[in-house]
Backbone as CSV, one residue per row, in Angstrom:
resi,resn,N_x,N_y,N_z,CA_x,CA_y,CA_z,C_x,C_y,C_z
1,UNK,126.231,209.101,148.255,127.360,208.826,149.271,128.287,207.585,148.984
2,UNK,129.421,207.835,148.475,130.487,206.807,148.288,130.700,205.835,149.457
3,UNK,131.037,204.786,149.191,131.472,203.891,150.182,132.891,204.197,150.487
4,UNK,133.290,204.128,151.999,134.796,204.408,152.298,135.053,203.290,153.102
5,UNK,136.439,202.694,152.854,137.067,201.789,153.835,137.288,202.249,154.976
6,UNK,137.529,201.337,156.143,138.084,201.786,157.343,139.615,202.275,157.349
7,UNK,139.796,203.402,158.056,141.282,203.744,157.870,142.345,202.649,158.390
8,UNK,141.807,201.855,159.340,142.636,200.961,159.976,142.557,199.581,159.064
9,UNK,143.514,199.261,158.317,143.325,198.057,157.593,143.453,196.850,158.087
10,UNK,143.826,196.722,159.367,144.064,195.531,160.205,142.617,195.270,161.183
11,UNK,141.772,196.236,161.039,140.533,195.785,161.916,139.458,195.317,161.041
12,UNK,139.057,194.290,161.276,137.877,193.435,160.813,136.583,193.936,161.378
13,UNK,135.754,194.361,160.832,134.569,194.976,161.433,133.512,193.852,161.852
14,UNK,133.202,193.741,163.036,132.235,192.678,163.595,131.213,193.279,164.271
15,UNK,129.926,193.409,163.666,128.698,194.111,164.502,128.552,193.556,165.811
16,UNK,128.157,194.229,166.794,127.858,193.600,168.211,126.472,193.715,168.535
17,UNK,125.902,192.705,169.261,124.525,192.632,169.611,123.296,192.737,168.678
18,UNK,123.593,192.044,167.445,122.623,192.106,166.291,121.587,191.399,166.736
19,UNK,120.179,191.928,166.582,119.143,191.217,167.000,118.507,190.319,165.806
20,UNK,119.180,190.567,164.477,118.711,190.031,163.407,118.673,188.475,163.273
21,UNK,119.770,187.920,163.391,119.817,186.351,163.669,118.659,185.708,164.539
22,UNK,118.359,186.175,165.681,117.456,185.713,166.483,116.065,185.941,165.820
23,UNK,115.675,187.165,165.312,114.488,187.548,164.679,114.353,186.580,163.503
24,UNK,115.404,186.548,162.791,115.378,185.595,161.418,115.002,184.261,161.774
25,UNK,115.696,183.636,162.874,115.225,182.342,163.165,113.732,182.078,163.649
26,UNK,113.231,183.040,164.280,111.847,183.013,164.597,110.950,183.193,163.180
27,UNK,111.409,183.906,162.211,110.679,184.148,161.174,110.663,182.888,160.276
28,UNK,111.825,182.312,160.160,111.945,181.023,159.545,111.119,179.931,160.104
29,UNK,111.127,179.779,161.459,110.358,178.877,162.215,108.849,178.931,161.994
30,UNK,108.358,180.096,162.031,106.816,180.230,161.701,106.572,179.973,160.148
31,UNK,107.501,180.522,159.316,107.192,180.177,157.899,106.980,178.633,157.723
32,UNK,107.963,178.047,158.237,108.041,176.478,157.876,106.798,175.874,158.652
33,UNK,106.507,176.166,159.806,105.492,175.595,160.457,104.081,175.901,159.945
34,UNK,103.877,176.973,159.386,102.775,177.499,158.559,102.607,176.760,157.258
35,UNK,103.737,176.539,156.570,103.634,175.889,155.116,103.425,174.356,155.540
36,UNK,104.151,173.808,156.548,103.749,172.362,156.591,102.322,172.133,156.970
37,UNK,101.913,173.158,157.852,100.381,173.091,158.403,99.485,173.231,157.085
38,UNK,99.955,174.164,156.421,98.999,174.397,155.142,98.837,173.184,154.444
39,UNK,100.036,172.598,153.919,100.157,171.413,153.163,99.413,170.077,153.681
40,UNK,99.152,170.310,155.097,98.476,169.196,155.635,97.056,169.598,156.004
41,UNK,96.377,170.629,155.165,95.177,171.185,155.309,94.583,171.694,156.653
42,UNK,95.599,172.158,157.485,95.181,172.721,158.750,94.956,174.196,158.593
43,UNK,93.606,174.529,159.112,92.839,175.650,158.967,93.850,176.921,159.096
44,UNK,94.590,177.014,159.935,95.555,178.253,160.295,96.822,178.318,159.530
45,UNK,97.268,176.964,158.709,98.565,176.953,157.961,98.853,178.265,157.167
46,UNK,97.879,178.479,156.361,98.168,179.525,155.292,98.308,180.963,155.906
47,UNK,97.599,181.214,157.022,97.770,182.463,157.765,99.069,182.337,158.552
48,UNK,99.428,181.384,159.089,100.711,181.291,159.861,102.007,181.533,158.694
49,UNK,101.577,180.859,157.428,102.880,180.976,156.546,103.029,182.423,156.132
50,UNK,101.933,183.191,155.783,101.905,184.434,155.397,102.581,185.259,156.562
51,UNK,102.220,185.190,157.659,102.836,185.952,158.939,104.309,185.620,158.873
52,UNK,104.857,184.464,158.602,106.157,184.248,158.537,106.886,184.827,157.666
53,UNK,106.308,184.781,156.398,106.980,185.497,155.238,106.991,186.932,155.418
54,UNK,105.876,187.604,156.085,105.900,189.035,156.242,107.137,189.422,157.433
55,UNK,107.246,188.440,158.526,108.344,188.609,159.286,109.641,188.463,158.650
56,UNK,109.696,187.483,157.577,111.210,187.266,157.091,111.482,188.523,156.212
57,UNK,110.419,189.012,155.462,110.681,190.261,154.686,111.293,191.472,155.484
58,UNK,110.555,191.500,156.772,110.820,192.588,157.680,112.425,192.564,158.306
59,UNK,112.583,191.279,158.278,113.988,190.986,158.884,115.095,191.371,157.915
60,UNK,114.787,190.818,156.743,115.917,190.971,155.465,115.978,192.521,155.312
61,UNK,114.718,193.363,155.483,114.842,194.817,155.128,115.536,195.484,156.298
62,UNK,115.485,195.094,157.456,116.200,195.696,158.617,117.596,195.270,158.561
63,UNK,117.925,193.973,158.164,119.137,193.438,158.529,120.174,194.088,157.309
64,UNK,119.554,193.925,156.011,120.352,194.272,154.902,120.403,196.017,155.052
65,UNK,119.629,196.771,155.734,119.783,198.166,155.766,120.877,198.447,157.013
66,UNK,121.067,197.605,157.993,122.151,197.732,158.831,123.432,197.615,157.951
67,UNK,123.545,196.424,157.225,124.679,196.319,156.552,125.056,197.565,155.469
68,UNK,124.038,198.017,154.796,124.213,199.178,154.062,124.666,200.319,154.678
69,UNK,124.038,200.656,155.938,124.474,201.739,156.824,125.913,201.558,157.325
70,UNK,126.397,200.411,157.734,127.632,199.919,157.897,128.647,200.373,156.944
71,UNK,128.262,199.941,155.592,129.035,200.172,154.353,129.419,201.606,154.123
72,UNK,128.364,202.260,154.140,128.700,203.631,153.625,128.924,204.682,154.630
73,UNK,129.190,204.034,156.122,129.673,204.679,157.073,131.219,204.301,157.195
74,UNK,131.572,203.863,156.451,132.991,203.412,156.334,133.509,202.511,157.165
75,UNK,132.754,201.310,157.763,133.173,200.409,158.733,133.837,199.275,158.253
76,UNK,133.650,199.093,156.696,134.361,197.908,156.144,135.776,198.167,155.198
77,UNK,136.600,197.412,155.431,137.813,197.406,154.837,138.006,196.382,153.784
78,UNK,139.284,196.306,153.426,139.618,195.416,152.378,139.466,193.908,152.728
79,UNK,139.525,193.588,154.068,139.475,192.234,154.487,137.871,191.826,154.428
80,UNK,136.915,192.802,154.882,135.665,192.652,154.767,135.158,192.447,153.535
81,UNK,135.637,193.211,152.489,135.378,193.056,151.118,135.682,191.589,150.395
82,UNK,136.869,191.296,150.738,137.419,190.036,150.289,136.357,188.901,150.977
83,UNK,135.946,189.005,152.277,134.989,187.954,152.858,133.753,188.095,152.284
84,UNK,133.253,189.168,151.681,131.859,189.298,151.108,132.112,188.628,149.722
85,UNK,133.132,188.950,149.138,133.194,188.251,147.610,133.395,186.757,147.724
86,UNK,134.047,186.212,148.839,134.144,184.760,148.905,132.692,184.191,149.219
87,UNK,132.081,184.877,150.043,130.710,184.352,150.585,129.802,184.383,149.392
88,UNK,129.885,185.529,148.341,129.079,185.521,147.365,129.548,184.383,146.038
89,UNK,130.684,184.015,146.125,131.208,183.116,145.313,130.611,181.674,145.685
90,UNK,130.682,181.372,146.994,130.083,180.048,147.540,128.625,180.120,147.461
91,UNK,127.827,181.079,147.738,126.560,181.266,147.453,126.201,180.851,146.221
92,UNK,126.892,181.454,144.986,126.624,181.126,143.662,126.739,179.788,143.381
93,UNK,127.942,179.198,144.110,128.440,177.702,143.930,127.211,176.795,144.465
94,UNK,126.606,177.235,145.489,125.474,176.432,146.023,124.361,176.309,145.104
95,UNK,124.148,177.646,144.512,122.856,177.823,143.515,123.286,176.995,142.106
96,UNK,124.417,176.806,141.919,124.831,175.849,140.490,124.525,174.581,141.171
97,UNK,124.793,173.913,142.410,124.552,172.647,142.755,122.920,172.468,142.910
98,UNK,122.152,173.583,143.479,120.867,173.395,143.380,120.232,173.221,142.034
99,UNK,120.488,173.988,141.065,120.015,173.488,139.932,120.776,172.342,139.062
100,UNK,121.942,172.010,139.593,122.409,170.817,138.934,121.543,169.606,139.354
101,UNK,121.234,169.678,140.598,120.256,168.379,141.114,118.948,168.289,140.092
102,UNK,118.416,169.433,140.017,116.942,169.410,139.214,117.213,169.277,137.505
103,UNK,118.578,169.610,137.245,119.130,169.226,135.630,119.393,167.499,135.693
104,UNK,120.018,167.304,136.814,120.315,165.832,136.961,118.928,165.011,137.083
105,UNK,117.894,165.517,137.730,116.662,164.710,137.718,116.156,164.569,136.492
106,UNK,116.127,165.627,135.657,115.680,165.631,134.075,116.445,164.559,133.191
107,UNK,117.734,164.711,133.389,118.675,163.835,132.736,118.220,162.194,133.159
108,UNK,118.123,162.021,134.414,118.020,160.703,134.863,116.624,160.160,134.102
109,UNK,115.688,160.977,134.324,114.363,160.648,133.763,114.378,160.390,132.469
110,UNK,115.060,161.093,131.579,115.004,160.900,130.130,116.007,159.745,129.798
111,UNK,117.214,159.662,130.253,118.221,158.829,129.723,118.123,157.404,130.539
112,UNK,117.608,157.268,131.621,117.472,155.979,132.439,116.222,155.430,132.535
113,UNK,115.297,156.331,133.295,114.017,155.889,133.797,113.148,155.394,132.495
114,UNK,113.012,156.313,131.576,112.046,156.258,130.448,112.480,155.018,129.644
115,UNK,113.908,154.752,129.421,114.189,153.400,128.623,113.931,152.238,129.515
116,UNK,114.190,152.380,130.646,113.969,151.150,131.371,112.393,150.839,131.545
117,UNK,111.570,151.826,131.612,110.177,151.570,131.560,109.706,151.129,130.267
118,UNK,110.444,151.515,129.250,109.959,151.122,127.945,110.595,149.698,127.327
119,UNK,111.219,149.071,128.423,111.728,147.737,128.079,113.106,147.508,127.579
120,UNK,113.974,148.446,127.630,115.238,148.397,127.304,116.094,147.983,128.500
121,UNK,117.134,147.245,128.137,118.103,146.834,129.228,117.333,145.913,130.170
122,UNK,117.536,146.286,131.470,117.022,145.587,132.505,115.499,145.660,132.843
123,UNK,114.920,146.592,132.191,113.418,146.892,132.257,112.454,146.171,131.302
124,UNK,113.188,145.014,130.724,112.268,144.114,130.015,111.135,143.423,130.573
125,UNK,111.435,142.802,131.956,110.273,142.190,132.677,109.468,143.264,133.353
126,UNK,109.903,144.358,133.574,108.827,145.300,134.088,108.051,145.870,132.996
127,UNK,108.422,146.060,131.931,107.777,146.645,130.822,106.645,145.332,130.451
128,UNK,106.887,144.342,130.186,106.198,143.265,129.879,105.016,142.793,130.643
129,UNK,105.502,142.975,132.013,104.447,142.536,133.083,103.600,143.733,133.553
130,UNK,103.978,144.929,133.515,103.361,146.021,134.264,103.051,147.057,133.237
131,UNK,103.958,147.441,132.301,103.582,148.579,131.472,103.929,148.253,129.955
132,UNK,103.285,147.065,129.479,103.498,146.753,128.103,102.854,147.805,127.115
133,UNK,102.246,148.530,127.416,101.575,149.513,126.421,102.374,150.953,126.517
134,UNK,103.398,150.947,127.406,104.164,152.093,127.354,105.447,152.243,126.470
135,UNK,105.499,153.459,125.861,106.679,153.540,124.904,107.525,154.549,125.270
136,UNK,108.747,154.451,125.054,109.967,155.230,125.273,109.948,156.635,124.493
137,UNK,109.158,157.576,124.863,109.062,158.558,124.112,109.103,159.922,125.054
138,UNK,109.804,161.057,124.561,109.635,162.174,125.464,109.253,163.503,124.509
139,UNK,108.246,164.245,125.077,107.767,164.182,126.562,106.752,163.168,126.870
140,UNK,106.764,162.909,128.110,105.838,161.801,128.627,105.361,162.136,129.971
141,UNK,103.994,161.650,130.195,103.438,161.893,131.532,103.440,160.608,132.386
142,UNK,104.288,159.495,131.772,104.687,158.532,132.606,103.599,157.381,132.227
143,UNK,104.006,156.037,132.733,102.758,154.822,132.548,101.381,155.291,133.204
144,UNK,100.706,155.094,132.410,99.271,155.263,133.031,98.686,156.615,132.709
145,UNK,99.626,157.327,131.919,99.284,158.752,131.441,98.668,159.616,132.686
146,UNK,99.582,159.757,133.666,99.168,160.476,134.787,99.004,162.093,134.342
147,UNK,97.804,162.471,134.867,97.359,163.723,134.527,96.720,163.953,133.229
148,UNK,96.495,162.999,132.428,95.930,163.308,130.972,96.975,163.528,130.058
149,UNK,96.333,163.562,128.830,97.145,164.201,127.721,97.374,165.491,127.772
150,UNK,98.638,166.095,127.234,98.981,167.365,127.467,99.599,167.782,126.173
151,UNK,99.775,169.028,125.975,100.645,169.636,124.972,101.848,170.479,125.455
152,UNK,102.912,170.386,124.580,104.194,171.091,125.232,104.068,172.603,124.633
153,UNK,104.971,173.404,125.394,104.968,174.861,124.778,106.035,174.930,123.735
154,UNK,105.766,175.307,122.664,106.866,175.459,121.566,107.998,176.314,122.052
155,UNK,109.160,176.108,121.696,110.389,176.610,122.132,110.448,178.201,121.473
156,UNK,109.972,178.149,120.238,110.203,179.326,119.467,109.275,180.681,119.451
157,UNK,108.288,180.314,120.555,107.531,181.448,120.790,107.837,182.081,122.087
158,UNK,106.936,182.142,123.218,107.525,183.086,124.300,108.931,182.614,124.871
159,UNK,109.235,181.216,124.971,110.549,180.861,125.664,111.807,181.507,125.048
160,UNK,111.639,181.589,123.432,112.579,182.217,122.692,112.632,183.689,123.076
161,UNK,111.571,184.398,123.110,111.385,185.797,123.378,111.982,186.055,124.912
162,UNK,111.641,185.277,125.713,112.309,185.555,127.102,113.598,185.219,127.142
163,UNK,114.273,184.381,126.234,115.685,184.137,125.996,116.360,185.457,125.671
164,UNK,115.912,185.814,124.804,116.425,187.246,124.202,116.311,188.443,125.041
165,UNK,115.089,188.362,126.002,114.834,189.274,126.931,116.182,189.223,128.120
166,UNK,116.220,187.932,128.551,117.257,187.822,129.548,118.841,188.149,129.002
167,UNK,119.027,187.819,127.832,120.415,188.017,127.196,120.641,189.408,127.088
168,UNK,119.475,190.150,126.610,119.662,191.767,126.600,119.933,192.361,127.862
169,UNK,119.289,191.609,129.031,119.435,192.254,130.403,120.641,192.040,130.641
170,UNK,121.269,190.859,130.312,122.689,190.717,130.663,123.563,191.821,129.978
171,UNK,123.331,192.067,128.996,124.189,193.327,128.066,123.986,194.661,129.059
172,UNK,122.808,194.976,129.158,122.295,196.350,129.893,123.048,196.248,131.318
173,UNK,123.176,195.271,132.107,123.736,195.334,133.377,125.290,195.395,133.338
174,UNK,125.719,194.890,132.213,127.291,194.955,131.907,127.419,196.397,131.577
175,UNK,126.666,197.126,130.836,126.955,198.590,130.486,126.865,199.229,131.781
176,UNK,125.828,199.053,132.619,125.717,199.873,133.800,126.983,199.785,134.466
177,UNK,127.496,198.550,134.594,128.728,198.364,135.406,129.852,198.994,135.005
178,UNK,129.945,199.115,133.568,131.148,199.985,132.864,130.960,201.372,133.334
179,UNK,129.742,201.908,133.135,129.389,203.153,133.265,129.478,203.507,134.928
180,UNK,129.415,202.747,135.816,129.635,202.875,137.262,131.148,203.040,137.335
181,UNK,132.001,202.252,136.705,133.371,202.266,136.683,134.011,203.523,136.116
182,UNK,133.260,204.020,135.143,133.614,205.230,134.485,133.123,206.553,135.114
183,UNK,132.389,206.394,136.091,131.862,207.606,136.840,130.632,208.167,136.010
184,UNK,129.930,207.569,135.167,128.919,208.027,134.448,127.474,207.703,135.152
185,UNK,127.087,208.528,136.089,125.995,208.158,136.846,124.481,208.156,136.078
186,UNK,124.384,209.110,135.230,123.117,209.052,134.343,123.060,207.734,133.688
187,UNK,124.188,207.297,132.940,124.013,206.151,132.067,124.019,204.911,133.022
188,UNK,124.672,205.104,134.227,124.389,203.952,135.173,123.140,203.598,135.467
189,UNK,122.196,204.917,135.951,120.950,204.674,136.284,119.953,204.251,135.161
190,UNK,120.517,204.582,133.946,119.449,204.406,132.806,119.389,202.900,132.571
191,UNK,120.763,202.313,132.350,120.961,200.977,131.968,120.658,200.117,133.102
192,UNK,120.884,200.350,134.328,120.380,199.498,135.391,118.946,199.430,135.509
193,UNK,118.278,200.589,135.285,116.667,200.668,135.260,116.307,199.838,134.220
194,UNK,116.857,199.638,132.954,116.457,198.899,131.879,116.590,197.528,132.168
195,UNK,117.540,197.225,132.948,117.594,195.786,133.501,116.690,195.196,134.316
196,UNK,116.178,196.399,135.341,115.162,195.930,136.160,113.760,195.842,135.286
197,UNK,113.600,196.785,134.392,112.516,196.687,133.454,112.555,195.323,132.779
198,UNK,113.595,194.846,132.092,113.711,193.694,131.422,113.343,192.386,132.298
199,UNK,113.803,192.325,133.476,113.526,191.475,134.524,111.829,191.177,134.818
200,UNK,111.287,192.483,134.864,109.843,192.425,135.094,109.090,191.883,133.848
201,UNK,109.653,192.272,132.709,108.862,191.822,131.368,108.889,190.433,131.402
202,UNK,110.168,189.879,131.651,110.389,188.262,131.528,109.404,187.631,132.602
203,UNK,109.278,188.230,133.536,108.479,187.528,134.658,107.060,187.578,134.264
204,UNK,106.584,188.597,133.578,105.241,188.944,133.063,104.969,187.922,132.040
205,UNK,105.895,187.611,131.091,105.838,186.668,129.986,105.550,185.264,130.529
206,UNK,106.559,185.121,131.539,106.531,183.543,132.158,105.191,183.340,132.855
207,UNK,104.578,184.216,133.406,103.224,184.136,133.900,102.121,183.795,132.955
208,UNK,102.256,184.570,131.789,101.526,184.249,130.689,101.559,182.952,130.016
209,UNK,102.963,182.645,130.092,103.200,181.117,129.632,102.552,180.013,130.657
210,UNK,102.631,180.356,131.885,101.883,179.318,132.733,100.566,179.409,132.849
211,UNK,99.866,180.600,132.676,98.421,180.476,132.374,97.891,179.888,131.162
212,UNK,98.644,180.079,130.179,98.293,179.204,128.748,98.559,177.650,128.928
213,UNK,99.606,177.349,129.758,99.853,175.963,129.823,98.794,175.252,130.624
214,UNK,98.288,175.998,131.657,97.267,175.279,132.738,95.862,175.247,131.949
215,UNK,95.495,176.332,131.325,94.226,176.673,130.896,94.031,176.141,129.376
216,UNK,94.936,176.109,128.428,94.829,175.604,127.106,95.618,174.312,126.829
217,UNK,96.749,173.954,127.434,97.519,172.808,127.014,97.485,171.676,128.056
218,UNK,96.617,171.847,128.937,96.456,170.879,130.269,97.975,170.448,130.732
219,UNK,98.922,171.382,130.533,100.293,171.214,131.084,100.246,171.671,132.544
220,UNK,100.393,170.621,133.552,100.146,171.151,134.902,101.162,170.327,135.703
221,UNK,101.402,170.715,136.795,102.163,169.989,138.011,101.984,168.577,137.843
222,UNK,100.514,168.111,137.600,100.469,166.791,137.552,100.432,166.093,136.452
223,UNK,100.968,166.672,135.369,101.249,166.094,134.173,102.482,165.075,133.991
224,UNK,102.551,164.247,135.012,103.658,163.196,134.995,104.990,163.780,135.265
225,UNK,105.903,163.011,134.733,107.367,163.495,134.923,107.825,164.696,134.138
226,UNK,107.092,164.956,132.986,107.435,165.932,132.235,106.824,167.259,132.907
227,UNK,105.487,167.334,133.343,105.131,168.539,134.031,105.727,168.785,135.459
228,UNK,106.203,167.900,135.984,106.783,168.144,137.417,108.273,168.691,137.040
229,UNK,109.038,168.098,136.080,110.263,168.734,135.959,110.239,169.898,134.966
230,UNK,109.263,170.192,134.182,109.041,171.505,133.707,108.785,172.639,134.608
231,UNK,107.848,172.507,135.346,107.386,173.555,136.309,108.535,173.661,137.525
232,UNK,109.167,172.685,137.933,110.297,172.657,138.879,111.445,173.527,138.426
233,UNK,111.988,173.278,137.196,112.965,174.109,136.611,112.720,175.532,136.274
234,UNK,111.544,175.543,135.618,111.082,176.958,135.038,110.707,177.798,136.363
235,UNK,110.015,177.117,137.305,109.344,177.880,138.545,110.499,178.235,139.232
236,UNK,111.459,177.462,139.801,112.554,177.743,140.653,113.180,178.954,139.893
237,UNK,113.655,178.847,138.799,114.304,179.696,137.860,113.585,181.262,137.931
238,UNK,112.348,181.000,137.856,111.484,182.325,137.781,111.471,182.799,139.134
239,UNK,111.485,182.130,140.509,111.671,182.798,141.620,113.130,183.330,141.795
240,UNK,114.092,182.949,141.230,115.487,183.427,141.314,115.430,184.822,140.382
241,UNK,114.689,184.874,139.222,114.632,186.206,138.541,113.949,187.064,139.350
242,UNK,112.955,186.708,140.080,112.174,187.650,141.010,113.019,188.200,141.782
243,UNK,113.885,187.467,142.588,114.825,187.883,143.807,115.810,188.619,142.966
244,UNK,116.413,188.232,141.822,117.608,189.164,141.020,116.857,190.665,140.745
245,UNK,115.693,190.510,140.241,115.052,191.864,140.081,114.845,192.641,141.112
246,UNK,114.368,192.186,142.428,114.316,193.007,143.494,115.662,193.575,143.918
247,UNK,116.632,192.720,143.935,117.987,193.000,144.114,118.512,194.264,143.299
248,UNK,118.068,194.174,141.967,118.587,195.158,141.111,117.939,196.411,141.346
249,UNK,116.620,196.253,141.721,115.848,197.543,142.007,116.492,198.126,143.272
250,UNK,116.899,197.462,144.329,117.568,198.239,145.511,118.896,198.749,145.259
251,UNK,119.432,198.195,144.334,120.847,198.595,143.938,120.515,200.021,143.245
252,UNK,119.497,199.936,142.261,119.118,201.252,141.446,118.850,202.398,142.271
253,UNK,118.068,202.061,143.575,117.871,203.078,144.327,118.950,203.509,145.154
254,UNK,119.942,202.602,145.458,121.216,202.999,146.055,122.287,203.794,145.268
255,UNK,122.003,203.476,143.936,122.785,204.264,142.923,122.203,205.835,142.869
256,UNK,121.012,205.874,142.840,120.121,207.166,142.938,120.668,207.810,144.010
257,UNK,120.750,207.302,145.298,121.031,208.024,146.401,122.560,208.507,146.457
258,UNK,123.345,208.024,145.433,124.968,208.270,145.441,125.872,207.213,146.043
259,UNK,125.265,206.073,146.259,126.076,204.995,146.873,126.956,204.494,145.858
260,UNK,128.162,203.856,146.274,129.168,203.264,145.304,130.037,204.263,144.711
261,UNK,131.151,203.882,144.541,132.165,204.638,143.707,132.784,203.709,142.640
262,UNK,133.517,204.317,141.837,134.144,203.591,140.690,135.020,202.444,141.120
263,UNK,135.673,202.746,142.314,136.695,201.868,142.958,136.101,200.894,143.944
264,UNK,135.020,201.195,144.445,134.251,200.386,145.548,132.813,200.327,145.588
265,UNK,132.582,199.032,144.851,131.202,198.921,144.650,130.813,197.405,144.526
266,UNK,131.183,196.790,145.538,130.911,195.227,145.581,129.549,194.882,145.632
267,UNK,128.649,195.901,146.340,127.172,195.466,146.167,126.539,195.320,144.934
268,UNK,127.024,196.228,144.074,126.660,196.329,142.692,127.135,194.985,141.902
269,UNK,128.444,194.582,142.130,129.170,193.481,141.482,128.563,192.325,141.924
270,UNK,128.042,191.987,143.216,127.503,190.995,143.652,126.159,190.611,143.052
271,UNK,125.268,191.602,142.872,124.080,191.592,142.187,124.303,191.038,140.763
272,UNK,125.313,191.888,140.047,125.615,191.708,138.612,125.857,190.178,138.433
273,UNK,126.800,189.755,139.366,127.126,188.214,139.323,125.921,187.246,139.236
274,UNK,125.306,187.530,140.135,123.823,186.577,140.471,123.023,186.713,139.225
275,UNK,123.021,188.017,138.464,122.099,188.212,137.427,122.696,187.319,136.189
276,UNK,123.958,187.316,135.996,124.603,186.739,134.872,124.442,185.229,135.108
277,UNK,124.528,184.693,136.396,124.053,183.357,136.858,122.873,182.822,136.368
278,UNK,122.020,183.644,136.544,120.368,183.641,136.146,120.454,183.473,134.759
279,UNK,121.189,184.354,134.029,121.100,184.190,132.464,121.658,182.784,132.088
280,UNK,122.622,182.623,132.616,123.257,181.236,132.116,122.496,179.833,132.554
281,UNK,121.798,180.025,133.534,120.732,179.011,133.872,119.895,178.928,132.850
282,UNK,119.351,179.953,132.596,118.191,179.868,131.611,118.616,179.568,130.169
283,UNK,119.803,179.713,129.794,120.322,179.273,128.559,120.195,177.664,128.560
284,UNK,120.596,177.120,129.512,120.573,175.629,129.865,119.206,175.015,129.801
285,UNK,118.372,175.871,130.658,116.902,175.537,130.689,116.333,175.490,129.246
286,UNK,116.510,176.522,128.674,115.867,176.768,127.238,116.208,175.634,126.560
287,UNK,117.567,175.214,126.520,118.035,174.140,125.569,117.491,172.679,125.945
288,UNK,117.505,172.435,127.156,117.166,171.044,127.680,115.690,170.902,127.968
289,UNK,115.002,171.919,128.188,113.557,171.740,128.589,112.819,172.002,127.633
290,UNK,112.904,173.193,126.647,111.985,173.586,125.734,112.523,172.940,124.088
291,UNK,113.787,172.939,123.980,114.512,172.669,122.564,114.508,171.179,122.356
292,UNK,115.265,170.642,123.360,115.566,169.025,123.173,114.390,168.160,123.528
């Protein structure tokens, strides 16, 4: 079923009496209370966190289901489409700022904190009195060798393979987009399905990399500043790949049901934008975390 715009271009559709914002607030409250309690070793914390996550998943499933039904029911016009596009642009901008903060932390640690601790510039006194055995070299686990010695993951192994996988997925989702605009549904389903598969393969290899890092390289979250920035950047990126893969899978099922037309498919475009953003972030991550 293809999406159809409201026949009245001057009417901006606003849903009435939606229960989802209220239920979503409850789900988020339970999730955060559970997480905070879990981190403080309260016995029921982990259970509350899982209940909150389950509630949140249910809310998202129901809420987006309503949005999809409103869309295919012809309730949205060009004004609504424009607001959706603006919302997605600002959402991706917020994600750029999110990762920008983490890349900024990595840059600060390498370009300012390490030279200062190593005795350069204003850090001469600190280095001589507190950390005279510390040398300014990256990667580092910081003064005192926090977490013990560790090895890094070579850039030209699994990280390079995952880079090629994500770049390929960017190509397949673009082919799927062109197939949708050309009305080639079989080609659309094939290449969109390949994109979902490539996302799953990326996540599988990242899990393998983490297991190898923890078990054989002693590279953990406790491995000083290198370990914390490494897992912070790659972990959050992996979470975004997981979310993007789920969204792509939902779009695939919607395409299978006949949703979207060649002139009206913002749901597809929004997910494709997000996926390309994930690709670009990984390229920066591969360069600054693994290579340099």
